Structure formats: structure tokens, C-alpha cells
BAMAR-902275 format. One record per atom (N, C-alpha, C): x, y negated, z negated; residue in one letter. Coordinates in steps of 0.001 Angstrom, whole numbers, plus 500000, padded with zeros to 6 digits. Example, Ala and Ser with C-alpha at 12.3 -4.5 7.8 and 13.67 -1.06 7.14 Angstrom:
513190505690492200A
512300504500492200A
513200503300492200A
512850502250492920S
513670501060492860S
512900499970492130S
***
This chain:
830022839161410690M
831455838833410779M
831678837432410226M
832649837226409300N
832857835918408719N
833701835041409642N
833840833749409224H
834510832816410127H
835989833147410299H
836643833709409269H
838056834088409412H
838211835196410451H
837340836195410395A
837401837282411370A
837103836770412765A
836188835824412883N
835853835267414192N
837052834542414798N
837796833803413962R
838966833108414493R
840005834106414994R
840202835159414234I
841146836197414671I
840690836804415995I
839378837011416135A
838845837571417376A
839112836639418547A
838911835332418346V
839175834374419404V
840627834453419845V
841532834489418881R
842947834542419226R
843295835816419979R
842743836937419568H
843051838206420243H
842491838229421668H
841286837701421842I
840687837670423179I
841524836833424117I
841889835618423672V
842694834741424516V
844056835351424787V
844645835966423775A
845955836596423966A
845889837686425017A
844836838487424960A
844691839569425935A
844537839010427344A
843735837949427473L
843534837342428785L
844840836780429329L
845592836078428478L
846836835505428933L
847849836586429280L
847951837582428426G
848945838622428666G
848687839386429944G
847416839661430237S
847096840460431414S
847140839650432690S
846721838378432620S
846610837602433849S
847878836844434200S
848693836482433177L
849873835682433459L
851161836468433298L
851102837600432591G
852315838362432353G
853326837604431530G
852854836756430606L
853730835900429818L
853647836267428350L
854684835955427563P
854599836174426121P
853555835246425522P
852847835728424506V
851764834965423919V
852305833953422913V
851880832700423033A
852272831666422080A
851415831762420828A
851876831114419762H
851146831124418507H
850119829999418530H
848861830326418256A
847814829309418258A
846829829587417157A
846458828536416450A
845394828608415465A
844273827705415958A
843042828092415697S
841905827332416210S
840861827156415122S
840015826164415302G
838949825934414339G
837941824940414869G
836827824835414177S
835767823880414506S
835216823303413208S
835034821992413187Y
834398821311412063Y
833161820578412566Y
832200820383411680Q
831069819538412014Q
830563818847410755Q
829907817709410962G
829335816957409846G
828251816031410350G
827403815576409434I
826315814667409783I
826821813232409731I
826587812485410788I
827075811110410896I
826347810224409889I
827139809497409081D
826551808609408087D
826951807144408277D
827757806861409300A
828101805487409658A
828464805472411131A
827983804470411882D
828195804508413334D
828390803139413975D
828652802106413193S
828860800746413731S
827690800286414595S
826472800730414261G
825295800298414972G
825088800921416340G
825730802061416603L
825641802697417923L
824447803625418072L
823707803870417001G
822495804686417092G
822692806171416913G
823771806587416234F
824046808016416041F
823766808505414622F
823227807670413779M
823003808055412389M
822160809325412308M
822607810264411469G
821877811509411274G
822187812585412292G
822901812254413371Q
823278813268414356Q
824537814016413890Q
824863815076414608T
826007815909414251T
827227815536415076T
828339815355414401M
829620815212415066M
830367816541414916M
830940817004416000R
831657818286415999R
833005818121416655R
834012818787416108V
835333818817416713V
835792820260416828V
836267820638418012D
836873821939418267D
838353821690418575D
839235822451417987F
840660822152418148F
841500823421418105F
842681823319418711V
843674824389418742V
845030823747418453V
845822824376417595Y
847150823847417309Y
848166824979417231Y
849428824609417414D
850529825574417353D
850955825701415890D
850649826821415292E
850930827012413869E
852423827106413567E
853259827282414605T
854699827374414388T
855404826024414538T
854639824949414742T
855237823614414844T
856068823318413594T
857354822992413754P
858176822714412567P
857874821330412015P
858118821106410736P
857878819771410182P
858844818749410786P
858324817572411088S
859174816490411590S
859789815699410443S
859283815903409235G
859844815258408053G
859213815838406806G
859985815953405732I
859498816429404447I
859948815431403376I
858985814923402633F
859275813968401568F
858598814462400295F
859386815085399432G
858820815648398215G
857832816741398542G
856614816581398053G
855574817584398290G
854728817335399505G
855182816459400425T
854436816151401643T
855285816435402872T
854698817116403860A
855376817399405121A
854553816852406272A
855230816387407324F
854589815814408502F
854889816693409715F
853880816881410555F
854007817741411726F
853542816963412955F
854467816298413622D
854140815558414832D
854030816513416014D
853064816249416902G
852896817064418095G
852349818449417829G
851596818599416740F
851095819938416371F
849950820411417262F
849219819484417872L
847970819814418576L
848241820300419991L
847405821234420478T
847489821671421870T
846200821413422632T
845057821314421949A
843779821025422616A
842771820570421577A
841865819667421990M
840809819199421080M
839677818583421885M
838449818790421416S
837301818082421969S
836447817581420811S
835866816406420981V
834951815802420008V
833599815658420674V
832548816138420030S
831201816112420611S
830233815399419669S
829419814532420247I
828323813860419546I
827104813962420454I
826098814703420036G
824956814921420902G
825385815623422172G
824995815056423319A
825328815656424610A
826644815136425175A
827330814262424452S
828570813651424948S
829781814336424340S
830818814517425171T
832046815177424729T
833251814390425229T
834242814257424358W
835504813608424690W
836615814626424504W
837472814762425510N
838560815729425473N
839893815022425266N
840703815604424405W
842009815025424122W
842931815156425325W
843675814082425608D
844685814076426660D
846016814505426044D
846601815613426521P
847864816074425937P
848992815052426004P
848821814003426839A
849829812953426857A
849736812059425621A
848655812216424855G
848463811419423656G
849271811938422474G
849046811310421339Y
849816811604420122Y
848968812387419140Y
849621813277418381S
848930814001417316S
849891814210416155S
849367814120414940S
850184814341413766S
849322814854412621S
849851815792411858M
849183816295410664M
850146816186409490M
849613815825408328S
850417815815407108S
849765816718406071S
850598817436405321L
850144818340404272L
850813817943402966L
850019817791401929T
850536817511400594T
850068818617399654T
851016819212398943N
850675820330398065N
851117820043396640N
850153819968395731D
850417819817394298D
851384818674394007D
851109817497394579S
851958816333394390S
851108815113394065S
851767814069393568V
851091812818393225V
851353811824394350V
850321811468395106L
850404810425396117L
849802809125395595L
848687809247394906V
848018808099394289V
847983808363392786V
848596807467392018F
848755807719390585F
847421808001389910F
846386807271390296A
845080807435389653A
844478808810389926A
844876809435391033N
844337810751391386N
845036811884390652N
846261811652390201G
847034812729389608G
847533813687390674G
847809814913390272V
848286815938391211V
847156816312392153V
847452816389393450E
846410816680394420E
846961817451395608E
846048818076396340D
846307818614397671D
845652817677398679D
846311817518399825R
845737816625400832R
846111817127402223R
845160817125403135V
845381817426404543V
844850816256405352V
845696815665406174S
845278814544407006S
845786814749408421S
845001814312409389A
845416814414410793A
844975813178411542A
845781812804412534Y
845485811660413396Y
845769812075414832Y
844837811765415726V
844958812140417131V
844484810970417981V
845226810611419019D
844747809546419898D
844786809970421351D
844106809198422181T
844006809325423628T
843030810433424026T
841782810032424266F
840716810938424678F
840102810440425980F
839597811367426773N
838862811053427992N
837414811476427822N
836489810588428199G
835076810905428057G
834210809703428351G
832912809830428132P
831974808766428488P
832121807541427587P
831731806385428141S
831738805152427362S
830572805158426377S
830787804590425198L
829742804515424188L
829091803141424117L
829515802240424978V
828885800915425020V
828455800629426455V
827384799879426592A
826867799523427905A
826647797996427965A
827116797368429058P
827970797954430101P
829367798232429557P
830079799193430163P
831417799530429677P
832351798321429729P
833205798209428737V
834217797159428673V
835578797834428647V
836391797530429629Q
837711798165429726Q
838799797224429196Q
839875797775428668P
840088799213428465P
839350799722427228P
839193801042427150E
838661801710425977E
839714802688425465E
839853802766424177A
840815803694423575A
840144804409422413A
840293805736422361Y
839605806558421363Y
840625807220420435Y
840243807357419158F
841092807948418129F
840238808879417267F
840836809949416790F
840145810844415865F
841035811066414641F
840414811094413472D
841166811450412273D
840270812207411313D
840878813026410475F
840133813670409395F
841017813765408165F
840348813825407008S
841062813885405736S
840344814842404797S
841109815656404111L
840593816561403095L
841386816309401819L
840697816154400681Y
841364815867399411Y
840919816870398359Y
841851817220397487D
841549818134396392D
842385817722395187D
841734817162394149N
842497816805392955N
842357817851391859N
841930819050392263L
841913820201391364L
842794821298391951L
844054820972392317P
844870821910393084P
845201823194392337P
845211823141391014N
845546824336390250N
844313825076389767N
843139824581390187G
841907825213389745G
841382826180390773G
840107826420390719N
839466827347391643N
838265826642392269N
838262826398393592P
839255826888394560P
840469825963394674P
841496826443395364D
842695825674395651D
842699825354397137D
842654824057397472G
842533823672398877G
843730824037399727G
844940823925399177L
846143824140399966L
847170824877399111L
847805825887399692A
848764826709398950A
850210826318399233A
850492825708400393A
851863825351400769A
851814824179401732A
852947823474401870H
852964822301402742H
854081822319403775H
855028823233403683V
856177823200404586V
855912823925405901V
854800824641405998T
854396825274407255T
852919825009407482T
852522824940408738L
851099824763409053L
850331826031408724L
849084825886408273P
848291827077407951P
847975827885409199P
847879829198409044M
847595830089410163M
846138830003410600M
845270829498409742T
843871829236410104T
843528827824409670T
842541827233410313A
842150825860410008A
841768825731408535A
842232824682407839P
841860824500406433P
840349824438406258P
839861825059405198N
838430825100404928N
838033823921404041N
837231822978404551P
836856821814403737P
836163822186402438P
835496823331402386D
834795823727401165D
835746823970399992D
837034824152400273L
837999824417399217L
838615823152398641L
838224822005399172F
838769820730398710F
837734820030397845F
838145819621396645R
837228819044395669R
837847817810395012R
836994816837394759I
837351815694393912I
836444815744392714I
837005816076391564D
836210816203390332D
834999817100390533D
835209818181391293G
834145819160391478G
833240818899392664G
833417817765393360N
832567817445394516N
833399817525395799N
832716817867396902N
833408817856398190N
833894816445398502N
835093816343399020E
835611815039399424E
836358815237400728E
835642815174401835N
836267815340403128N
835481814549404152N
836140814132405195R
835474813303406198R
836228813436407523R
835562813052408595M
836229812884409870M
835652811651410542M
836460811015411370S
836064809754411992S
836504809739413441S
835606809278414327F
835923809085415739F
835807807586415992F
836924806944416247R
836962805493416364R
837390805080417776R
836994803889418173F
837445803376419457F
837344801861419487F
838089801271420395Y
837960799837420632Y
837729799600422116Y
837145798457422437T
836913798055423823T
837561796699424039T
838098796490425231G
838742795224425541G
840120795133424923G
840574793918424674D
841902793667424116D
842054794372422767D
843137795147422581P
843294795880421318P
843323794993420086P
843746793715420244E
843876792832419094E
842616792013418832E
841878791664419870V
840714790790419667V
839416791417420181V
839477792644420700G
838278793297421222G
837415793855420102G
836337794528420497N
835412795113419518N
835911796479419062N
835764796756417781Q
836176798040417230Q
834969798739416607Q
834908800059416809Y
833778800860416349Y
834305802091415609Y
833496802603414695A
833857803818413973A
832614804655413727A
832702805941414062I
831626806905413809I
832186807911412821I
831588808007411637T
832147808859410599T
831140809865410098T
831661810972409598A
830845812021408991A
831511812462407701A
830737812578406638Q
831240813052405352Q
830822814499405133Q
831409815119404105N
831081816507403753N
831156817423404971N
832304817370405628V
832554818166406824V
832640819645406449V
832141820502407334A
832151821939407087A
832717822689408287A
833281823854408032L
833701824730409109L
832494825236409885L
832625825349411189V
831612825989412014V
831933827479412024V
831022828343411548P
831387829751411331P
831579830571412587P
830887830235413680E
830957831068414882E
831800830385415944E
832694831101416624P
833457830508417705P
832562830200418898P
832689828980419405S
831859828565420534S
832588828815421854S
831840828706422948A
832450828814424275A
833477827711424468A
833188826515423924V
834125825397424043V
835414825731423333V
835314826278422117L
836513826622421359L
837333827676422088L
836689828693422654M
837423829731423371M
838111829149424599M
837455828210425281M
838082827573426432M
839288826759425993M
839131825980424897L
840240825192424404L
841399826078423977L
841088827207423350A
842139828130422928A
842938828615424134A
842238828943425226G
842932829359426435G
843799828268427014G
843243827041427088I
844004825914427624I
845219825629426758I
844999825632425431G
846093825339424523G
847206826345424607G
846869827620424676M
847898828664424724M
848627828650426056M
847906828391427147I
848567828284428441I
849563827138428431I
849155826008427834G
850049824858427745G
851293825156426937G
851135825861425810M
852296826194424986M
853236827151425701M
852676828158426371V
853513829120427083V
854271828425428202V
853579827560428952A
854232826843430047A
855346825963429519A
855090825285428400G
856104824429427821G
857333825207427363G
857109826374426788R
858243827168426328R
859028827741427505R
858346828075428599R
859066828556429783R
859946827438430332R
859410826196430374R
860200825079430868R
861412824831429983R
861219824964428665S
862318824683427738S
863442825705427854S
863152826907428391R
864179827942428535R
864966827825429837R
864489826961430741R
865197826838432023R
866524826109431802R
867566826516432550P
868868825852432390P
868819824434432920P
***
């Protein structure tokens, strides 16, 4: 079974569970998992390890703004976890999330026409990465996919005014024939302006082909949250 079929299976399983146990209409949710080998870690000792992100988003989120060939989708996320080794950080729904999609447009003149997918997410709960811990700590996640061969084969992105029904595949994004994608998990400790800042990054990010137990759990949490939110919005 390929990764597209697996994602559909995850959605159907969660939908069945929600429909039978809650008696509620099923919300729209897309899910995915990325992973990559860490190639920079601000001296934290994670070089060569795997960074993984599991996420769920509402594919029906309307654009919060459209500027030419770029659309922005604030509040698109419903659940996310970031894992490095045995440590996991879970996104707090009180935090912020935004995704931007650029389709066949010029953002950087030197790049020419390109496709671009970018996302930014903040506010995570999880273990401290420095010892002894220094408070406060704030965590951020971002990823970027670029394709300056948008009219070639493959084409990274087909449209920008709606969110994709499945997670974008990093393998479809190319810069002059090479993969150009990354994800970064960043955090600071102490005062946001004068404290220490760290960044853990992974290049050549790839889709994880099999749905994990974590992803299925996040899908359930995300869909329950969306359904609950829509029920609240319908109350007089």
C-alpha cells in the first residue's frame, strides 16, 4: 500500500471512530509525516539523528489573504508533534500556525517562476533541551519546500488558493533538479531578546510512507477538536 492510500486509510479509520462514538458529523482533516536527518543542531549533540514531524490540518481552512500567486492560511493546523530521538514535543492548540502556498509565481527574481510551500508553528510542550533548564523556553517549528521547475516534471504544487487534500510531497520539489526542502525546530531560553537561541535543522526532508500510531492519535485529536469547534460556532 503506498503512502497516499495509507493517508486515506488513516482518515477513514478516524472518521469511523468519531462517527460511531460521538455521533457527530466528520470534519475535514488531512494528515502527514515528514522526517529528515539532522545536519545542524547548535551544538546540542543531535547531528546525524532523525527529526520527525507528524501533523494534521483542516484542508477546508479558507485563505486569510491572497496576494497574486501566493495565499496564506492562518490557523490551518489542528495537531502536531515533533520528535527527536526519544523526545517528543506536542503543539499547544493555543499557539499560532500559518501556511503559505505559492504557485507558478516570482517571489525572488533570481529564482524565476517557482512553487513554494512554507509553514510556521509556535508554542510546543515537551522536555527541555538544555541542562539545567532555563525558563522561560519557547519552541517553534517551520518547514519550507521550493520548486523552481514548476512547469516541468515533477510539479511540486498545482494550486495555491486551497490547501492540498494530502500533505505536499517533498520529493516533487526541485531546485535545478535537486531536492530543496528543509524543516527546523527552534527554541530560545531565558529572555526572548537577550537569551540563548538554538536551531535544529534537517535537509532533504521526505514523507514517512507508513502511518504511525502517533499520527493516528493526532488525527483523532485534531478531528475531535475541529468537530467541537464547529459545534460551538453553531450555537446561538
